Residue frames as a rotation matrix with the C-alpha (Angstrom) as fourth column:
MET 1
0.365 -0.532 -0.764 -20.15
-0.651 0.440 -0.618 12.74
0.665 0.723 -0.186 16.76
SER 2
0.999 -0.016 -0.035 -19.14
0.035 0.752 0.658 9.44
0.016 -0.659 0.752 18.36
GLU 3
0.411 -0.908 0.074 -15.66
-0.488 -0.151 0.860 8.74
-0.770 -0.390 -0.505 19.59
ASN 4
0.096 -0.329 0.940 -15.22
0.562 0.797 0.221 6.22
-0.822 0.507 0.261 16.81
GLN 5
0.724 0.254 0.641 -16.09
0.685 -0.374 -0.626 8.72
0.081 0.892 -0.444 14.11
SER 6
0.896 -0.442 -0.047 -13.70
-0.414 -0.868 0.273 11.24
-0.161 -0.225 -0.961 15.67
SER 7
0.147 -0.864 0.482 -10.88
-0.153 0.462 0.874 8.64
-0.977 -0.202 -0.064 15.65
LEU 8
0.208 0.001 0.978 -11.59
0.826 0.535 -0.176 7.80
-0.524 0.845 0.110 12.05
LYS 9
0.953 0.125 0.275 -11.57
0.251 -0.833 -0.494 11.45
0.167 0.540 -0.825 11.01
LYS 10
0.615 -0.788 0.018 -8.20
-0.575 -0.433 0.695 11.92
-0.540 -0.438 -0.719 12.82
PHE 11
0.016 -0.583 0.813 -6.81
0.303 0.777 0.551 8.84
-0.953 0.237 0.189 10.96
TYR 12
0.529 0.247 0.812 -7.98
0.840 -0.012 -0.543 10.13
-0.124 0.969 -0.214 7.61
PHE 13
0.987 -0.162 0.022 -6.55
-0.159 -0.981 -0.107 13.56
0.039 0.102 -0.994 8.28
GLY 14
0.328 -0.912 0.244 -3.22
-0.419 0.091 0.904 12.07
-0.847 -0.399 -0.352 9.37
PHE 15
0.116 -0.204 0.972 -3.18
0.677 0.732 0.073 9.85
-0.727 0.650 0.223 6.30
PHE 16
0.815 0.270 0.512 -3.88
0.568 -0.549 -0.613 12.87
0.116 0.791 -0.601 4.06
ILE 17
0.824 -0.564 -0.058 -1.13
-0.511 -0.783 0.354 14.93
-0.245 -0.262 -0.934 5.68
ALA 18
0.077 -0.819 0.568 1.38
-0.080 0.563 0.823 12.07
-0.994 -0.109 -0.023 5.25
ALA 19
0.295 0.117 0.948 0.36
0.866 0.387 -0.317 11.62
-0.404 0.915 0.013 1.57
ALA 20
0.979 0.103 0.176 0.60
0.165 -0.909 -0.382 15.39
0.121 0.403 -0.907 0.99
PHE 21
0.551 -0.834 0.014 4.09
-0.514 -0.326 0.793 15.45
-0.657 -0.445 -0.609 2.62
LEU 22
-0.070 -0.611 0.789 5.34
0.339 0.729 0.595 12.57
-0.938 0.309 0.155 0.48
ALA 23
0.362 0.323 0.874 3.79
0.918 0.038 -0.394 13.83
-0.160 0.946 -0.283 -2.76
GLY 24
0.967 0.134 0.218 4.66
0.177 -0.965 -0.191 17.46
0.185 0.223 -0.957 -2.18
GLY 25
0.689 -0.705 0.167 8.03
-0.685 -0.559 0.467 17.24
-0.235 -0.436 -0.868 -0.56
VAL 26
0.024 -0.715 0.699 9.69
-0.299 0.662 0.687 13.89
-0.954 -0.226 -0.198 -1.07
SER 27
0.710 0.341 0.616 8.54
0.403 0.520 -0.753 13.13
-0.577 0.783 0.232 -4.62
TYR 28
0.811 -0.473 -0.344 11.20
-0.585 -0.670 -0.457 15.55
-0.015 0.572 -0.820 -5.97
TYR 29
-0.129 -0.938 0.321 13.85
-0.929 0.228 0.292 13.08
-0.347 -0.261 -0.901 -4.76
ALA 30
0.661 0.433 0.613 12.29
-0.197 0.888 -0.415 10.06
-0.725 0.153 0.672 -6.50
SER 31
-0.198 -0.786 0.586 14.45
0.432 0.466 0.772 8.10
-0.880 0.406 0.247 -8.94
SER 32
0.219 0.193 -0.956 15.07
-0.691 -0.662 -0.292 9.80
-0.689 0.725 -0.012 -12.25
HIS 33
-0.863 -0.487 0.137 15.96
-0.287 0.694 0.660 6.41
-0.417 0.530 -0.738 -13.82
PRO 34
-0.459 0.731 -0.505 13.52
-0.762 -0.031 0.647 5.07
0.457 0.682 0.571 -16.36
ASP 35
0.196 0.600 0.776 10.71
-0.842 0.509 -0.181 2.77
-0.503 -0.617 0.605 -15.21
GLY 36
-0.237 -0.345 0.908 10.79
-0.075 0.938 0.337 -0.92
-0.968 0.012 -0.249 -16.12
LEU 37
0.605 0.520 0.603 8.88
0.553 0.270 -0.788 -0.62
-0.573 0.810 -0.124 -19.41
GLU 38
0.914 -0.317 -0.252 10.97
-0.403 -0.774 -0.488 2.29
-0.040 0.547 -0.836 -20.61
LYS 39
0.057 -0.960 0.274 14.17
-0.750 0.140 0.647 0.45
-0.659 -0.242 -0.712 -19.59
VAL 40
-0.046 -0.040 0.998 13.25
0.344 0.937 0.053 -2.66
-0.938 0.346 -0.029 -21.59
ALA 41
0.898 0.354 0.263 12.33
0.367 -0.270 -0.890 -0.51
-0.244 0.896 -0.372 -24.62
GLU 42
0.637 -0.736 -0.229 15.68
-0.746 -0.663 0.055 1.21
-0.192 0.135 -0.972 -24.32
ASP 43
-0.120 -0.735 0.668 17.54
-0.493 0.628 0.602 -2.10
-0.862 -0.257 -0.438 -23.93
LYS 44
0.035 0.275 0.961 15.77
0.572 0.783 -0.245 -3.75
-0.820 0.558 -0.130 -26.86
GLY 45
-0.808 -0.589 0.021 16.20
0.376 -0.489 0.787 -0.73
-0.453 0.644 0.616 -29.08
PHE 46
-0.396 0.735 0.550 12.61
0.776 -0.052 0.628 0.33
0.490 0.676 -0.550 -29.74
LEU 47
-0.211 0.284 -0.935 12.35
0.780 -0.528 -0.337 3.32
-0.589 -0.800 -0.110 -27.40
GLU 48
-0.831 -0.208 -0.517 12.66
-0.063 -0.887 0.458 5.82
-0.553 0.413 0.723 -30.22
THR 49
-0.790 0.609 0.069 9.50
0.222 0.180 0.958 4.39
0.571 0.773 -0.277 -31.88
ALA 50
-0.437 0.646 -0.625 7.40
0.849 0.068 -0.523 5.41
-0.296 -0.760 -0.579 -28.84
LYS 51
-0.291 0.425 0.857 4.69
0.449 -0.731 0.514 7.97
0.845 0.534 0.021 -29.43
ASP 52
-0.934 -0.009 0.358 3.59
-0.266 -0.649 -0.713 10.69
0.239 -0.761 0.603 -27.06
SER 53
-0.609 0.778 -0.158 0.49
0.729 0.470 -0.497 10.01
-0.312 -0.417 -0.853 -24.99
ALA 54
-0.033 0.719 0.695 -2.73
0.746 -0.445 0.496 11.82
0.665 0.535 -0.521 -25.91
VAL 55
0.904 0.402 -0.147 -2.32
0.382 -0.606 0.698 13.77
0.191 -0.687 -0.701 -22.66
ALA 56
0.088 -0.993 -0.081 1.37
0.986 0.099 -0.133 14.59
0.140 -0.068 0.988 -23.12
ASN 57
-0.638 -0.304 0.708 0.62
0.337 -0.936 -0.099 18.33
0.693 0.175 0.699 -23.27
SER 58
0.480 0.850 -0.215 -1.72
0.530 -0.087 0.843 18.37
0.699 -0.519 -0.493 -20.26
PRO 59
0.575 -0.215 0.789 -1.05
-0.500 -0.856 0.131 20.78
0.648 -0.470 -0.600 -17.33
LEU 60
0.544 -0.357 0.759 0.36
-0.729 0.247 0.639 17.95
-0.415 -0.901 -0.126 -15.15
ALA 61
0.925 -0.224 -0.306 2.32
-0.050 0.728 -0.683 15.97
0.376 0.648 0.663 -17.75
ASP 62
0.142 -0.956 -0.256 5.72
0.263 0.286 -0.921 14.46
0.954 0.064 0.292 -16.83
TYR 63
0.273 0.023 -0.962 5.10
0.933 0.236 0.271 14.83
0.233 -0.972 0.043 -13.03
GLY 64
-0.756 -0.493 -0.430 5.21
0.586 -0.802 -0.111 18.59
-0.290 -0.336 0.896 -13.12
VAL 65
0.377 0.849 -0.369 2.98
0.533 -0.525 -0.664 21.67
-0.758 0.054 -0.650 -13.52
ALA 66
0.065 -0.270 0.961 3.24
0.980 -0.166 -0.113 23.26
0.190 0.948 0.254 -16.95
GLY 67
0.527 0.132 0.839 4.55
0.269 -0.963 -0.017 26.81
0.806 0.235 -0.543 -16.97
LEU 68
0.949 -0.287 0.132 6.51
-0.219 -0.296 0.930 26.64
-0.228 -0.911 -0.343 -13.66
ASP 69
0.517 -0.820 -0.247 10.21
-0.413 0.014 -0.910 27.01
0.750 0.573 -0.331 -14.27
ASN 70
-0.265 -0.565 0.782 11.24
-0.964 0.142 -0.224 25.93
0.015 -0.813 -0.582 -10.69
GLU 71
-0.324 0.093 -0.941 11.47
-0.349 0.913 0.210 22.12
0.879 0.396 -0.264 -11.09
ARG 72
-0.937 -0.077 -0.340 11.21
0.262 0.484 -0.835 21.43
0.229 -0.872 -0.433 -7.36
LEU 73
-0.642 0.755 -0.131 8.11
-0.472 -0.524 -0.709 23.61
-0.604 -0.394 0.693 -6.96
SER 74
-0.214 0.566 -0.796 6.58
-0.945 0.088 0.316 22.18
0.249 0.820 0.516 -10.18
VAL 75
-0.543 -0.075 -0.837 7.03
-0.073 0.996 -0.043 18.53
0.837 0.038 -0.546 -9.03
GLY 76
-0.963 0.102 -0.249 5.85
0.261 0.118 -0.958 19.25
-0.068 -0.988 -0.140 -5.55
LEU 77
-0.518 0.808 -0.280 2.77
-0.685 -0.588 -0.431 21.17
-0.513 -0.031 0.858 -6.62
SER 78
-0.270 0.359 -0.893 1.92
-0.737 0.519 0.432 18.40
0.619 0.775 0.125 -9.11
GLY 79
-0.761 -0.076 -0.644 2.08
0.244 0.887 -0.393 15.85
0.601 -0.456 -0.656 -6.32
LEU 80
-0.894 0.416 -0.168 -0.13
0.010 -0.354 -0.935 17.94
-0.449 -0.837 0.312 -4.06
ILE 81
-0.327 0.772 -0.545 -2.68
-0.932 -0.360 0.048 18.45
-0.159 0.523 0.837 -6.80
GLY 82
-0.404 0.138 -0.904 -2.67
-0.386 0.871 0.305 14.70
0.829 0.472 -0.299 -7.46
VAL 83
-0.902 0.042 -0.429 -3.26
0.394 0.482 -0.783 13.94
0.174 -0.875 -0.451 -3.73
ALA 84
-0.717 0.664 -0.212 -6.04
-0.358 -0.612 -0.705 16.52
-0.598 -0.429 0.677 -3.49
ILE 85
-0.271 0.613 -0.742 -7.83
-0.933 0.023 0.360 15.22
0.238 0.789 0.566 -6.58
THR 86
-0.578 -0.038 -0.815 -7.49
-0.047 0.999 -0.013 11.63
0.814 0.030 -0.579 -5.46
ALA 87
-0.937 0.225 -0.269 -8.79
0.295 0.089 -0.951 12.46
-0.190 -0.970 -0.150 -1.96
LEU 88
-0.564 0.746 -0.354 -11.72
-0.683 -0.662 -0.309 14.41
-0.465 0.068 0.883 -3.44
VAL 89
-0.221 0.433 -0.874 -12.73
-0.726 0.525 0.444 11.59
0.651 0.733 0.199 -5.77
GLY 90
-0.734 -0.081 -0.675 -12.42
0.273 0.874 -0.403 9.09
0.622 -0.480 -0.619 -2.90
VAL 91
-0.891 0.427 -0.154 -14.56
0.005 -0.331 -0.944 11.16
-0.454 -0.842 0.293 -0.55
LEU 92
-0.335 0.781 -0.527 -17.23
-0.929 -0.367 0.047 11.68
-0.157 0.505 0.849 -3.23
LEU 93
-0.302 0.186 -0.935 -17.30
-0.440 0.843 0.310 7.97
0.846 0.505 -0.172 -4.09
PHE 94
-0.895 -0.047 -0.444 -17.42
0.350 0.544 -0.762 6.92
0.278 -0.838 -0.470 -0.40
ASN 95
-0.728 0.667 -0.158 -20.31
-0.367 -0.574 -0.731 9.40
-0.579 -0.474 0.663 0.25
LEU 96
-0.219 0.646 -0.731 -22.22
-0.927 0.097 0.363 8.09
0.305 0.757 0.578 -2.86
LEU 97
-0.430 0.022 -0.902 -21.80
-0.038 0.998 0.042 4.51
0.902 0.052 -0.429 -1.72
LYS 98
-0.974 0.053 -0.218 -22.74
0.222 0.061 -0.973 5.37
-0.039 -0.997 -0.072 1.85
LYS 99
-0.518 0.832 -0.200 -26.02
-0.766 -0.555 -0.324 6.98
-0.380 -0.015 0.925 0.71
LYS 100
-0.175 0.459 -0.871 -26.93
-0.734 0.528 0.426 3.88
0.656 0.714 0.245 -1.34
SER 101
-0.507 -0.102 -0.856 -26.52
0.253 0.932 -0.261 1.46
0.824 -0.348 -0.447 1.64
């Protein structure tokens, strides 16, 4: 393995650790205020007409893991799962593109 590849792997590993820390630990402290679209719907009076998403009952709906009563753990675990899935999809796509070129 070349020195450049080693540096790149260290960078990716560091980036993954930072993302995992933010998603798993800091995400619990994110704002609980509504996002922009929800705020406008609330201000204009049509928020109550909103329908649930097709994935509203999924295991990771509402930034938490279904079935976990501890909110902090639920939000943190949901963030970690999201980071892991995103990293996995990214690695698979990069490897697929690398093989084609």
